Biotite code that builds the C-alpha atoms (Angstrom):
import biotite.structure as struc

atoms = struc.array([
    struc.Atom([-41.193, 20.160, 17.054], chain_id="A", res_id=1, res_name="MET", atom_name="CA", element="C"),
    struc.Atom([-44.062, 19.578, 13.967], chain_id="A", res_id=2, res_name="GLU", atom_name="CA", element="C"),
    struc.Atom([-42.680, 21.243, 10.859], chain_id="A", res_id=3, res_name="ASP", atom_name="CA", element="C"),
    struc.Atom([-44.251, 20.673, 7.432], chain_id="A", res_id=4, res_name="GLU", atom_name="CA", element="C"),
    struc.Atom([-41.335, 21.435, 5.464], chain_id="A", res_id=5, res_name="ARG", atom_name="CA", element="C"),
    struc.Atom([-40.129, 17.799, 6.824], chain_id="A", res_id=6, res_name="PHE", atom_name="CA", element="C"),
    struc.Atom([-43.102, 15.490, 5.814], chain_id="A", res_id=7, res_name="ARG", atom_name="CA", element="C"),
    struc.Atom([-42.017, 12.695, 3.823], chain_id="A", res_id=8, res_name="ILE", atom_name="CA", element="C"),
    struc.Atom([-44.890, 10.179, 2.726], chain_id="A", res_id=9, res_name="THR", atom_name="CA", element="C"),
    struc.Atom([-44.783, 6.594, 1.090], chain_id="A", res_id=10, res_name="THR", atom_name="CA", element="C"),
    struc.Atom([-47.423, 4.552, -0.356], chain_id="A", res_id=11, res_name="GLU", atom_name="CA", element="C"),
    struc.Atom([-47.882, 2.942, 3.486], chain_id="A", res_id=12, res_name="ARG", atom_name="CA", element="C"),
    struc.Atom([-45.820, 5.469, 5.832], chain_id="A", res_id=13, res_name="LEU", atom_name="CA", element="C"),
    struc.Atom([-45.146, 9.061, 7.059], chain_id="A", res_id=14, res_name="VAL", atom_name="CA", element="C"),
    struc.Atom([-42.041, 10.650, 8.801], chain_id="A", res_id=15, res_name="ILE", atom_name="CA", element="C"),
    struc.Atom([-42.569, 13.490, 10.254], chain_id="A", res_id=16, res_name="ARG", atom_name="CA", element="C"),
    struc.Atom([-40.996, 15.459, 13.056], chain_id="A", res_id=17, res_name="PRO", atom_name="CA", element="C"),
    struc.Atom([-41.585, 14.207, 16.549], chain_id="A", res_id=18, res_name="TRP", atom_name="CA", element="C"),
    struc.Atom([-43.961, 15.340, 18.999], chain_id="A", res_id=19, res_name="ARG", atom_name="CA", element="C"),
    struc.Atom([-44.068, 15.126, 22.716], chain_id="A", res_id=20, res_name="ALA", atom_name="CA", element="C"),
    struc.Atom([-46.802, 12.353, 22.569], chain_id="A", res_id=21, res_name="SER", atom_name="CA", element="C"),
    struc.Atom([-44.536, 10.732, 20.552], chain_id="A", res_id=22, res_name="ASP", atom_name="CA", element="C"),
    struc.Atom([-41.999, 10.253, 23.437], chain_id="A", res_id=23, res_name="ARG", atom_name="CA", element="C"),
    struc.Atom([-43.760, 6.617, 24.946], chain_id="A", res_id=24, res_name="ASP", atom_name="CA", element="C"),
    struc.Atom([-43.215, 5.314, 21.505], chain_id="A", res_id=25, res_name="ALA", atom_name="CA", element="C"),
    struc.Atom([-39.507, 6.124, 20.993], chain_id="A", res_id=26, res_name="PHE", atom_name="CA", element="C"),
    struc.Atom([-38.849, 5.007, 24.529], chain_id="A", res_id=27, res_name="ARG", atom_name="CA", element="C"),
    struc.Atom([-40.225, 1.467, 23.863], chain_id="A", res_id=28, res_name="ALA", atom_name="CA", element="C"),
    struc.Atom([-38.013, 1.068, 20.373], chain_id="A", res_id=29, res_name="LEU", atom_name="CA", element="C"),
    struc.Atom([-34.595, 2.758, 22.416], chain_id="A", res_id=30, res_name="ALA", atom_name="CA", element="C"),
    struc.Atom([-34.952, 0.504, 25.483], chain_id="A", res_id=31, res_name="THR", atom_name="CA", element="C"),
    struc.Atom([-36.139, -2.781, 23.590], chain_id="A", res_id=32, res_name="ASP", atom_name="CA", element="C"),
    struc.Atom([-32.512, -5.286, 23.489], chain_id="A", res_id=33, res_name="PRO", atom_name="CA", element="C"),
    struc.Atom([-33.879, -6.357, 19.704], chain_id="A", res_id=34, res_name="ARG", atom_name="CA", element="C"),
    struc.Atom([-34.118, -3.129, 18.134], chain_id="A", res_id=35, res_name="VAL", atom_name="CA", element="C"),
    struc.Atom([-30.965, -2.011, 20.335], chain_id="A", res_id=36, res_name="MET", atom_name="CA", element="C"),
    struc.Atom([-28.841, -5.475, 19.245], chain_id="A", res_id=37, res_name="ARG", atom_name="CA", element="C"),
    struc.Atom([-27.058, -3.544, 16.929], chain_id="A", res_id=38, res_name="PHE", atom_name="CA", element="C"),
    struc.Atom([-27.206, -0.046, 18.274], chain_id="A", res_id=39, res_name="VAL", atom_name="CA", element="C"),
    struc.Atom([-25.387, 0.699, 21.278], chain_id="A", res_id=40, res_name="ALA", atom_name="CA", element="C"),
    struc.Atom([-24.200, -2.712, 22.291], chain_id="A", res_id=41, res_name="GLY", atom_name="CA", element="C"),
    struc.Atom([-28.030, -4.006, 22.814], chain_id="A", res_id=42, res_name="GLY", atom_name="CA", element="C"),
    struc.Atom([-27.979, -1.863, 25.616], chain_id="A", res_id=43, res_name="ARG", atom_name="CA", element="C"),
    struc.Atom([-31.151, 0.237, 26.291], chain_id="A", res_id=44, res_name="PRO", atom_name="CA", element="C"),
    struc.Atom([-31.099, 3.876, 26.184], chain_id="A", res_id=45, res_name="TRP", atom_name="CA", element="C"),
    struc.Atom([-31.610, 6.001, 29.466], chain_id="A", res_id=46, res_name="SER", atom_name="CA", element="C"),
    struc.Atom([-34.087, 8.504, 30.012], chain_id="A", res_id=47, res_name="GLU", atom_name="CA", element="C"),
    struc.Atom([-31.229, 11.248, 29.677], chain_id="A", res_id=48, res_name="GLN", atom_name="CA", element="C"),
    struc.Atom([-30.118, 9.427, 25.964], chain_id="A", res_id=49, res_name="ARG", atom_name="CA", element="C"),
    struc.Atom([-33.826, 9.825, 24.726], chain_id="A", res_id=50, res_name="ILE", atom_name="CA", element="C"),
    struc.Atom([-33.950, 13.599, 26.036], chain_id="A", res_id=51, res_name="SER", atom_name="CA", element="C"),
    struc.Atom([-30.458, 14.001, 24.189], chain_id="A", res_id=52, res_name="ALA", atom_name="CA", element="C"),
    struc.Atom([-31.917, 12.290, 21.010], chain_id="A", res_id=53, res_name="PHE", atom_name="CA", element="C"),
    struc.Atom([-35.110, 14.557, 20.913], chain_id="A", res_id=54, res_name="PHE", atom_name="CA", element="C"),
    struc.Atom([-33.140, 17.924, 21.410], chain_id="A", res_id=55, res_name="ALA", atom_name="CA", element="C"),
    struc.Atom([-30.470, 16.834, 18.909], chain_id="A", res_id=56, res_name="ARG", atom_name="CA", element="C"),
    struc.Atom([-33.256, 16.046, 15.989], chain_id="A", res_id=57, res_name="GLN", atom_name="CA", element="C"),
    struc.Atom([-35.231, 19.344, 16.912], chain_id="A", res_id=58, res_name="ALA", atom_name="CA", element="C"),
    struc.Atom([-31.597, 21.354, 16.246], chain_id="A", res_id=59, res_name="ALA", atom_name="CA", element="C"),
    struc.Atom([-31.328, 19.480, 13.099], chain_id="A", res_id=60, res_name="HIS", atom_name="CA", element="C"),
    struc.Atom([-34.576, 20.200, 12.202], chain_id="A", res_id=61, res_name="LEU", atom_name="CA", element="C"),
    struc.Atom([-34.136, 23.778, 12.896], chain_id="A", res_id=62, res_name="ARG", atom_name="CA", element="C"),
    struc.Atom([-30.787, 24.145, 11.140], chain_id="A", res_id=63, res_name="GLN", atom_name="CA", element="C"),
    struc.Atom([-31.342, 21.876, 8.212], chain_id="A", res_id=64, res_name="ARG", atom_name="CA", element="C"),
    struc.Atom([-34.950, 21.460, 7.760], chain_id="A", res_id=65, res_name="GLY", atom_name="CA", element="C"),
    struc.Atom([-34.573, 17.647, 8.247], chain_id="A", res_id=66, res_name="PHE", atom_name="CA", element="C"),
    struc.Atom([-34.320, 15.205, 11.096], chain_id="A", res_id=67, res_name="CYS", atom_name="CA", element="C"),
    struc.Atom([-34.403, 11.302, 12.082], chain_id="A", res_id=68, res_name="LEU", atom_name="CA", element="C"),
    struc.Atom([-38.164, 11.464, 12.532], chain_id="A", res_id=69, res_name="GLY", atom_name="CA", element="C"),
    struc.Atom([-41.058, 9.496, 13.709], chain_id="A", res_id=70, res_name="ALA", atom_name="CA", element="C"),
    struc.Atom([-42.313, 6.702, 11.278], chain_id="A", res_id=71, res_name="LEU", atom_name="CA", element="C"),
    struc.Atom([-45.854, 6.008, 11.231], chain_id="A", res_id=72, res_name="GLU", atom_name="CA", element="C"),
    struc.Atom([-48.066, 3.558, 9.624], chain_id="A", res_id=73, res_name="LEU", atom_name="CA", element="C"),
    struc.Atom([-50.356, 6.058, 7.426], chain_id="A", res_id=74, res_name="ALA", atom_name="CA", element="C"),
    struc.Atom([-53.373, 3.800, 7.950], chain_id="A", res_id=75, res_name="ALA", atom_name="CA", element="C"),
    struc.Atom([-52.964, 3.478, 11.563], chain_id="A", res_id=76, res_name="GLU", atom_name="CA", element="C"),
    struc.Atom([-51.229, 6.872, 12.529], chain_id="A", res_id=77, res_name="GLY", atom_name="CA", element="C"),
    struc.Atom([-48.957, 4.635, 15.215], chain_id="A", res_id=78, res_name="ARG", atom_name="CA", element="C"),
    struc.Atom([-45.428, 5.079, 15.458], chain_id="A", res_id=79, res_name="VAL", atom_name="CA", element="C"),
    struc.Atom([-43.259, 2.454, 14.599], chain_id="A", res_id=80, res_name="ILE", atom_name="CA", element="C"),
    struc.Atom([-40.020, 3.757, 14.473], chain_id="A", res_id=81, res_name="GLY", atom_name="CA", element="C"),
    struc.Atom([-38.053, 6.283, 13.223], chain_id="A", res_id=82, res_name="LEU", atom_name="CA", element="C"),
    struc.Atom([-36.573, 7.275, 9.635], chain_id="A", res_id=83, res_name="SER", atom_name="CA", element="C"),
    struc.Atom([-35.107, 10.485, 7.887], chain_id="A", res_id=84, res_name="GLY", atom_name="CA", element="C"),
    struc.Atom([-31.935, 11.926, 7.568], chain_id="A", res_id=85, res_name="LEU", atom_name="CA", element="C"),
    struc.Atom([-29.320, 13.368, 10.345], chain_id="A", res_id=86, res_name="GLN", atom_name="CA", element="C"),
    struc.Atom([-25.752, 14.650, 10.143], chain_id="A", res_id=87, res_name="PRO", atom_name="CA", element="C"),
    struc.Atom([-23.515, 11.861, 10.476], chain_id="A", res_id=88, res_name="LEU", atom_name="CA", element="C"),
    struc.Atom([-21.745, 12.530, 13.408], chain_id="A", res_id=89, res_name="GLY", atom_name="CA", element="C"),
    struc.Atom([-18.991, 15.099, 13.435], chain_id="A", res_id=90, res_name="THR", atom_name="CA", element="C"),
    struc.Atom([-18.432, 14.373, 9.361], chain_id="A", res_id=91, res_name="THR", atom_name="CA", element="C"),
    struc.Atom([-19.652, 16.535, 6.701], chain_id="A", res_id=92, res_name="PRO", atom_name="CA", element="C"),
    struc.Atom([-22.029, 13.491, 5.495], chain_id="A", res_id=93, res_name="ASP", atom_name="CA", element="C"),
    struc.Atom([-25.928, 13.237, 6.062], chain_id="A", res_id=94, res_name="VAL", atom_name="CA", element="C"),
    struc.Atom([-26.925, 9.861, 6.516], chain_id="A", res_id=95, res_name="GLU", atom_name="CA", element="C"),
    struc.Atom([-30.120, 8.144, 5.933], chain_id="A", res_id=96, res_name="VAL", atom_name="CA", element="C"),
    struc.Atom([-31.751, 5.910, 8.636], chain_id="A", res_id=97, res_name="GLY", atom_name="CA", element="C"),
    struc.Atom([-33.957, 3.573, 10.194], chain_id="A", res_id=98, res_name="TRP", atom_name="CA", element="C"),
    struc.Atom([-35.204, 1.918, 13.188], chain_id="A", res_id=99, res_name="TRP", atom_name="CA", element="C"),
    struc.Atom([-38.344, -0.171, 13.303], chain_id="A", res_id=100, res_name="LEU", atom_name="CA", element="C"),
    struc.Atom([-40.377, -1.738, 15.951], chain_id="A", res_id=101, res_name="ALA", atom_name="CA", element="C"),
    struc.Atom([-39.865, -5.799, 15.836], chain_id="A", res_id=102, res_name="PRO", atom_name="CA", element="C"),
    struc.Atom([-43.500, -6.306, 14.913], chain_id="A", res_id=103, res_name="ASP", atom_name="CA", element="C"),
    struc.Atom([-42.950, -4.596, 11.896], chain_id="A", res_id=104, res_name="CYS", atom_name="CA", element="C"),
    struc.Atom([-39.581, -6.304, 10.718], chain_id="A", res_id=105, res_name="TRP", atom_name="CA", element="C"),
    struc.Atom([-39.656, -8.317, 7.332], chain_id="A", res_id=106, res_name="GLY", atom_name="CA", element="C"),
    struc.Atom([-42.376, -6.179, 5.490], chain_id="A", res_id=107, res_name="ARG", atom_name="CA", element="C"),
    struc.Atom([-40.430, -4.073, 3.215], chain_id="A", res_id=108, res_name="GLY", atom_name="CA", element="C"),
    struc.Atom([-41.053, -0.998, 5.476], chain_id="A", res_id=109, res_name="LEU", atom_name="CA", element="C"),
    struc.Atom([-37.224, 0.021, 6.207], chain_id="A", res_id=110, res_name="ALA", atom_name="CA", element="C"),
    struc.Atom([-36.658, 0.028, 2.651], chain_id="A", res_id=111, res_name="THR", atom_name="CA", element="C"),
    struc.Atom([-39.907, 1.992, 1.918], chain_id="A", res_id=112, res_name="GLU", atom_name="CA", element="C"),
    struc.Atom([-38.990, 4.709, 4.376], chain_id="A", res_id=113, res_name="ALA", atom_name="CA", element="C"),
    struc.Atom([-35.231, 4.773, 3.269], chain_id="A", res_id=114, res_name="GLY", atom_name="CA", element="C"),
    struc.Atom([-36.106, 5.341, -0.247], chain_id="A", res_id=115, res_name="ARG", atom_name="CA", element="C"),
    struc.Atom([-38.735, 7.930, 0.738], chain_id="A", res_id=116, res_name="GLY", atom_name="CA", element="C"),
    struc.Atom([-35.573, 9.951, 3.077], chain_id="A", res_id=117, res_name="ALA", atom_name="CA", element="C"),
    struc.Atom([-32.970, 9.395, -0.014], chain_id="A", res_id=118, res_name="ILE", atom_name="CA", element="C"),
    struc.Atom([-35.737, 11.061, -2.642], chain_id="A", res_id=119, res_name="ARG", atom_name="CA", element="C"),
    struc.Atom([-36.496, 13.900, 0.169], chain_id="A", res_id=120, res_name="HIS", atom_name="CA", element="C"),
    struc.Atom([-32.249, 14.183, 0.811], chain_id="A", res_id=121, res_name="GLY", atom_name="CA", element="C"),
    struc.Atom([-31.857, 14.549, -3.054], chain_id="A", res_id=122, res_name="PHE", atom_name="CA", element="C"),
    struc.Atom([-34.824, 16.338, -4.418], chain_id="A", res_id=123, res_name="GLU", atom_name="CA", element="C"),
    struc.Atom([-36.043, 18.742, -1.839], chain_id="A", res_id=124, res_name="LEU", atom_name="CA", element="C"),
    struc.Atom([-32.683, 19.055, 0.247], chain_id="A", res_id=125, res_name="ALA", atom_name="CA", element="C"),
    struc.Atom([-30.386, 19.162, -2.530], chain_id="A", res_id=126, res_name="GLY", atom_name="CA", element="C"),
    struc.Atom([-27.833, 16.903, -1.093], chain_id="A", res_id=127, res_name="LEU", atom_name="CA", element="C"),
    struc.Atom([-25.079, 15.965, -3.228], chain_id="A", res_id=128, res_name="ALA", atom_name="CA", element="C"),
    struc.Atom([-24.801, 12.220, -1.382], chain_id="A", res_id=129, res_name="ARG", atom_name="CA", element="C"),
    struc.Atom([-26.129, 10.313, 1.317], chain_id="A", res_id=130, res_name="LEU", atom_name="CA", element="C"),
    struc.Atom([-24.460, 7.986, 3.610], chain_id="A", res_id=131, res_name="THR", atom_name="CA", element="C"),
    struc.Atom([-25.970, 5.272, 6.080], chain_id="A", res_id=132, res_name="ALA", atom_name="CA", element="C"),
    struc.Atom([-23.796, 3.230, 8.678], chain_id="A", res_id=133, res_name="ILE", atom_name="CA", element="C"),
    struc.Atom([-24.475, -0.145, 10.289], chain_id="A", res_id=134, res_name="ALA", atom_name="CA", element="C"),
    struc.Atom([-22.897, -2.897, 12.594], chain_id="A", res_id=135, res_name="HIS", atom_name="CA", element="C"),
    struc.Atom([-21.007, -4.968, 10.082], chain_id="A", res_id=136, res_name="PRO", atom_name="CA", element="C"),
    struc.Atom([-23.294, -8.079, 11.402], chain_id="A", res_id=137, res_name="ASP", atom_name="CA", element="C"),
    struc.Atom([-26.511, -6.214, 10.905], chain_id="A", res_id=138, res_name="ASN", atom_name="CA", element="C"),
    struc.Atom([-27.345, -8.384, 7.899], chain_id="A", res_id=139, res_name="ARG", atom_name="CA", element="C"),
    struc.Atom([-30.709, -6.760, 7.528], chain_id="A", res_id=140, res_name="ALA", atom_name="CA", element="C"),
    struc.Atom([-29.707, -3.261, 7.575], chain_id="A", res_id=141, res_name="SER", atom_name="CA", element="C"),
    struc.Atom([-26.944, -4.183, 5.293], chain_id="A", res_id=142, res_name="LEU", atom_name="CA", element="C"),
    struc.Atom([-29.445, -5.583, 2.497], chain_id="A", res_id=143, res_name="ALA", atom_name="CA", element="C"),
    struc.Atom([-31.916, -2.530, 2.968], chain_id="A", res_id=144, res_name="VAL", atom_name="CA", element="C"),
    struc.Atom([-28.896, -0.096, 2.193], chain_id="A", res_id=145, res_name="MET", atom_name="CA", element="C"),
    struc.Atom([-28.135, -2.489, -1.006], chain_id="A", res_id=146, res_name="GLU", atom_name="CA", element="C"),
    struc.Atom([-31.829, -2.679, -2.118], chain_id="A", res_id=147, res_name="ARG", atom_name="CA", element="C"),
    struc.Atom([-31.723, 1.429, -1.782], chain_id="A", res_id=148, res_name="LEU", atom_name="CA", element="C"),
    struc.Atom([-28.721, 1.483, -4.151], chain_id="A", res_id=149, res_name="GLY", atom_name="CA", element="C"),
    struc.Atom([-25.960, 2.740, -1.296], chain_id="A", res_id=150, res_name="LEU", atom_name="CA", element="C"),
    struc.Atom([-22.650, 0.983, -1.518], chain_id="A", res_id=151, res_name="ARG", atom_name="CA", element="C"),
    struc.Atom([-19.826, -0.128, 0.599], chain_id="A", res_id=152, res_name="PHE", atom_name="CA", element="C"),
    struc.Atom([-17.210, 2.684, 0.911], chain_id="A", res_id=153, res_name="GLU", atom_name="CA", element="C"),
    struc.Atom([-15.573, 1.702, 4.024], chain_id="A", res_id=154, res_name="ARG", atom_name="CA", element="C"),
    struc.Atom([-14.877, 0.442, 7.706], chain_id="A", res_id=155, res_name="ARG", atom_name="CA", element="C"),
    struc.Atom([-14.844, 2.666, 10.407], chain_id="A", res_id=156, res_name="ALA", atom_name="CA", element="C"),
    struc.Atom([-14.684, 3.007, 14.070], chain_id="A", res_id=157, res_name="ARG", atom_name="CA", element="C"),
    struc.Atom([-17.044, 5.250, 15.928], chain_id="A", res_id=158, res_name="GLY", atom_name="CA", element="C"),
    struc.Atom([-14.149, 7.659, 17.028], chain_id="A", res_id=159, res_name="HIS", atom_name="CA", element="C"),
    struc.Atom([-13.568, 8.618, 13.258], chain_id="A", res_id=160, res_name="GLU", atom_name="CA", element="C"),
    struc.Atom([-17.216, 9.743, 12.317], chain_id="A", res_id=161, res_name="LEU", atom_name="CA", element="C"),
    struc.Atom([-17.761, 11.313, 15.707], chain_id="A", res_id=162, res_name="GLY", atom_name="CA", element="C"),
    struc.Atom([-20.226, 9.171, 17.165], chain_id="A", res_id=163, res_name="LEU", atom_name="CA", element="C"),
    struc.Atom([-21.568, 8.740, 20.493], chain_id="A", res_id=164, res_name="ALA", atom_name="CA", element="C"),
    struc.Atom([-20.007, 5.277, 20.771], chain_id="A", res_id=165, res_name="THR", atom_name="CA", element="C"),
    struc.Atom([-16.199, 5.868, 19.924], chain_id="A", res_id=166, res_name="PRO", atom_name="CA", element="C"),
    struc.Atom([-15.357, 2.090, 20.008], chain_id="A", res_id=167, res_name="ASP", atom_name="CA", element="C"),
    struc.Atom([-18.211, 0.921, 17.901], chain_id="A", res_id=168, res_name="VAL", atom_name="CA", element="C"),
    struc.Atom([-17.349, -0.620, 14.655], chain_id="A", res_id=169, res_name="GLU", atom_name="CA", element="C"),
    struc.Atom([-19.117, 0.354, 11.590], chain_id="A", res_id=170, res_name="VAL", atom_name="CA", element="C"),
    struc.Atom([-19.616, 0.301, 7.684], chain_id="A", res_id=171, res_name="VAL", atom_name="CA", element="C"),
    struc.Atom([-20.284, 3.111, 5.817], chain_id="A", res_id=172, res_name="LEU", atom_name="CA", element="C"),
    struc.Atom([-22.212, 3.070, 2.503], chain_id="A", res_id=173, res_name="TYR", atom_name="CA", element="C"),
    struc.Atom([-22.813, 5.941, 0.148], chain_id="A", res_id=174, res_name="ALA", atom_name="CA", element="C"),
    struc.Atom([-24.803, 7.150, -2.716], chain_id="A", res_id=175, res_name="LEU", atom_name="CA", element="C"),
    struc.Atom([-24.298, 10.183, -4.760], chain_id="A", res_id=176, res_name="PRO", atom_name="CA", element="C"),
    struc.Atom([-26.766, 11.932, -5.767], chain_id="A", res_id=177, res_name="SER", atom_name="CA", element="C"),
    struc.Atom([-28.433, 10.853, -9.726], chain_id="A", res_id=178, res_name="PRO", atom_name="CA", element="C"),
    struc.Atom([-28.158, 14.825, -10.622], chain_id="A", res_id=179, res_name="ARG", atom_name="CA", element="C"),
    struc.Atom([-24.423, 15.581, -9.087], chain_id="A", res_id=180, res_name="GLY", atom_name="CA", element="C"),
    struc.Atom([-26.571, 17.764, -6.974], chain_id="A", res_id=181, res_name="GLY", atom_name="CA", element="C"),
    struc.Atom([-25.624, 20.762, -4.518], chain_id="A", res_id=182, res_name="GLY", atom_name="CA", element="C"),
    struc.Atom([-23.533, 20.334, -1.432], chain_id="A", res_id=183, res_name="GLY", atom_name="CA", element="C"),
    struc.Atom([-24.086, 18.554, 1.792], chain_id="A", res_id=184, res_name="ALA", atom_name="CA", element="C"),
])
């Protein structure tokens, strides 16, 4: 699914489309209870859900020119998580998101990845606004969202946003384009 239209580079990171060879690295994230604590209630993802994620991101890339892609440490070429952009459930919004492997927490990498994804969304994709969601107790993600300039907009349940987990409660933060930008 490599598509050079979607390649975000920052000082330490590369965000790119997923490759078939990334599946084991993604599986390690999606089955780690520490990573999944605020995603799917800490339950590991099944192989079926992992396959659906890869298919969904490939479709977003084809249709929108962006996705939640593989997040690599540039110096090592090691996949340490995911980051990028995707449509937010069934809403007209686009969300910026990130997951990182626990050995990479606390190093500013989520903020750096989010900043790169936001830049891509506004400068290259021409989006008018970006959103991010998190579980209300996920203090680390809330802090990243605030560092990135996103501001609290509202609380919502998964079913209101068209998320895969309808009963989950999330907080939605938003950031308008600094230029007023095009449409979402």
